[in-house]
DRENVO-48194 format. One record per residue (C-alpha): residue number from 1; chain; y, z, x; residue in three letters. Coordinates in steps of 0.25 Angstrom, whole numbers, plus 2048, in hexadecimal, padded with zeros to 3 digits. Each point is the difference from the previous one (the first is absolute). Layout:
sevo torkol:NUM; nunu:A; py:Y; pz:Z; px:X; kolvo:ALA
...
//
This chain:
sevo torkol:1; nunu:A; py:800; pz:800; px:800; kolvo:MET
sevo torkol:2; nunu:A; py:80E; pz:7FC; px:805; kolvo:GLU
sevo torkol:3; nunu:A; py:80A; pz:80B; px:802; kolvo:HIS
sevo torkol:4; nunu:A; py:80D; pz:7FE; px:7F8; kolvo:LYS
sevo torkol:5; nunu:A; py:809; pz:7FF; px:80C; kolvo:ASP
sevo torkol:6; nunu:A; py:7F7; pz:7F5; px:806; kolvo:GLU
sevo torkol:7; nunu:A; py:801; pz:7F7; px:7F4; kolvo:ALA
sevo torkol:8; nunu:A; py:807; pz:7F3; px:7FF; kolvo:LEU
sevo torkol:9; nunu:A; py:80B; pz:800; px:7F6; kolvo:ILE
sevo torkol:10; nunu:A; py:807; pz:7F4; px:7F9; kolvo:HIS
sevo torkol:11; nunu:A; py:80F; pz:7FD; px:801; kolvo:ALA
sevo torkol:12; nunu:A; py:803; pz:806; px:7F2; kolvo:ALA
sevo torkol:13; nunu:A; py:7FA; pz:80D; px:805; kolvo:GLU
sevo torkol:14; nunu:A; py:808; pz:800; px:80D; kolvo:VAL
sevo torkol:15; nunu:A; py:80D; pz:7FE; px:7F7; kolvo:ARG
sevo torkol:16; nunu:A; py:7FC; pz:80C; px:7F8; kolvo:ARG
sevo torkol:17; nunu:A; py:7FC; pz:809; px:80C; kolvo:LEU
sevo torkol:18; nunu:A; py:80F; pz:7FE; px:805; kolvo:PHE
sevo torkol:19; nunu:A; py:806; pz:803; px:7F3; kolvo:GLY
sevo torkol:20; nunu:A; py:7FF; pz:7F3; px:7F8; kolvo:ASP
sevo torkol:21; nunu:A; py:807; pz:7F8; px:80A; kolvo:ILE
sevo torkol:22; nunu:A; py:801; pz:7F1; px:7FE; kolvo:SER
sevo torkol:23; nunu:A; py:7F8; pz:7F5; px:806; kolvo:ASP
sevo torkol:24; nunu:A; py:80D; pz:7FC; px:807; kolvo:MET
sevo torkol:25; nunu:A; py:801; pz:80D; px:807; kolvo:THR
sevo torkol:26; nunu:A; py:7F2; pz:7FF; px:805; kolvo:VAL
sevo torkol:27; nunu:A; py:803; pz:7F2; px:805; kolvo:SER
sevo torkol:28; nunu:A; py:80D; pz:806; px:807; kolvo:ARG
sevo torkol:29; nunu:A; py:7F9; pz:80B; px:806; kolvo:TRP
sevo torkol:30; nunu:A; py:7F5; pz:7F6; px:806; kolvo:LEU
sevo torkol:31; nunu:A; py:80B; pz:7F8; px:806; kolvo:LYS
sevo torkol:32; nunu:A; py:808; pz:80B; px:806; kolvo:ASP
sevo torkol:33; nunu:A; py:7F8; pz:802; px:80E; kolvo:GLU
sevo torkol:34; nunu:A; py:808; pz:80D; px:802; kolvo:ASP
sevo torkol:35; nunu:A; py:7F9; pz:807; px:7F4; kolvo:LEU
sevo torkol:36; nunu:A; py:7F2; pz:7FD; px:805; kolvo:ASN
sevo torkol:37; nunu:A; py:7FB; pz:7FF; px:7F2; kolvo:PHE
sevo torkol:38; nunu:A; py:7F1; pz:7FE; px:800; kolvo:PRO
sevo torkol:39; nunu:A; py:7FB; pz:7F2; px:7FF; kolvo:ARG
sevo torkol:40; nunu:A; py:7F8; pz:7FC; px:7F4; kolvo:PRO
sevo torkol:41; nunu:A; py:7F2; pz:7FA; px:801; kolvo:ILE
sevo torkol:42; nunu:A; py:7FE; pz:7F3; px:7F9; kolvo:MET
sevo torkol:43; nunu:A; py:7F4; pz:7FE; px:7F7; kolvo:ILE
sevo torkol:44; nunu:A; py:800; pz:7F3; px:7F8; kolvo:ARG
sevo torkol:45; nunu:A; py:80F; pz:7FF; px:802; kolvo:ARG
sevo torkol:46; nunu:A; py:802; pz:80E; px:7FA; kolvo:ILE
sevo torkol:47; nunu:A; py:807; pz:80B; px:808; kolvo:ARG
sevo torkol:48; nunu:A; py:7F9; pz:80D; px:802; kolvo:TYR
sevo torkol:49; nunu:A; py:803; pz:80C; px:808; kolvo:TRP
sevo torkol:50; nunu:A; py:7F8; pz:80B; px:806; kolvo:ARG
sevo torkol:51; nunu:A; py:805; pz:80D; px:7F8; kolvo:ARG
sevo torkol:52; nunu:A; py:7FF; pz:809; px:80D; kolvo:ARG
sevo torkol:53; nunu:A; py:809; pz:7F7; px:808; kolvo:GLN
sevo torkol:54; nunu:A; py:80B; pz:800; px:7F4; kolvo:LEU
sevo torkol:55; nunu:A; py:7FF; pz:80F; px:7FF; kolvo:LEU
sevo torkol:56; nunu:A; py:801; pz:802; px:80F; kolvo:ALA
sevo torkol:57; nunu:A; py:80C; pz:7F6; px:800; kolvo:TRP
sevo torkol:58; nunu:A; py:806; pz:808; px:7F5; kolvo:ARG
sevo torkol:59; nunu:A; py:7FF; pz:80D; px:807; kolvo:ASP
sevo torkol:60; nunu:A; py:806; pz:7FA; px:80D; kolvo:GLU
sevo torkol:61; nunu:A; py:80C; pz:7FC; px:7F8; kolvo:GLN
sevo torkol:62; nunu:A; py:802; pz:80E; px:7FA; kolvo:ALA
sevo torkol:63; nunu:A; py:7FF; pz:806; px:80E; kolvo:GLU
sevo torkol:64; nunu:A; py:80B; pz:7F7; px:806; kolvo:GLY
//
């Protein structure tokens, strides 16, 4: 059984995780190299992220 933090999550869940941000915000974060936002994994042209990477990134942003 896969641990929840190891799960791959879809872009819609990523947006919810960060407070119902827009898809445009996710795109801007990906383009901003200084933010170092986790890169998605493409599966059949759909973007997925590793939940644990997003949580780690979120924690880093809160510290800095």
